[in-house]
C-alpha positions in Angstrom: 0.0 0.0 -0.1 1.1 3.5 -0.6 0.4 6.9 1.0 -1.9 8.1 2.4 -2.6 4.5 3.8 1.0 3.3 4.5 4.3 5.1 4.9 7.9 3.8 5.2 9.3 4.9 8.5 12.9 3.5 8.1 14.8 0.4 8.5 12.1 -1.7 6.7 9.4 -0.6 9.1 6.1 0.8 7.8 3.3 2.7 9.4 -0.3 1.7 8.5 -2.7 4.6 8.9 -6.3 3.7 9.9 -9.2 6.0 10.7 -11.8 4.5 12.8 -14.8 6.7 13.8 -13.1 9.8 15.2 -9.9 8.1 16.2 -6.7 7.8 14.1 -4.9 4.6 14.7 -1.3 3.7 13.7 0.2 0.2 13.4 3.7 -0.5 12.6 4.8 -3.5 10.6 7.5 -5.0 8.5 7.8 -7.8 5.9 9.6 -11.0 6.8 10.6 -14.2 5.0 7.9 -16.0 2.9 5.8 -12.8 2.6 4.9 -12.6 6.1 3.8 -9.3 7.5 4.8 -8.8 11.2 2.8 -6.2 13.1 5.0 -4.8 15.9 2.9 -2.3 17.8 0.1 0.3 17.5 -1.4 3.3 19.1 -4.3 5.8 18.8 -2.8 9.1 17.5 -3.6 12.2 19.6 -1.1 14.7 18.1 -0.2 15.7 14.6 3.3 14.1 14.9 3.9 10.4 15.3 5.7 10.1 18.8 9.3 9.2 18.3 9.1 6.7 21.2 6.4 4.7 19.2 8.9 4.5 16.2 11.8 3.5 18.3 9.7 0.7 19.9 8.7 -0.6 16.5 12.3 -0.6 15.4 13.3 -2.4 18.6 10.6 -5.0 18.2 11.6 -5.7 14.6 15.3 -6.2 15.6 14.3 -8.5 18.5 12.0 -10.5 16.3 14.7 -11.0 13.6 17.2 -11.9 16.2 15.0 -14.5 17.8 14.1 -16.1 14.5 17.8 -16.2 13.4 18.9 -18.0 16.6 15.6 -19.8 17.6 
């Protein structure tokens, strides 16, 4: 998917943008082996800008997932 529904955040992580009623939700995801889509985290957006902490959390989850799959 492309903007305005999805946006590349960095390091292979994407942000899925969903509007539900009056709320705006964001889900972070990345693609993995065999066309798998891994959703890392999400939140209800309250401000104009995506909180840096949420992006950092998604990147951390991606790194952790890939590390566990490599050695698991």
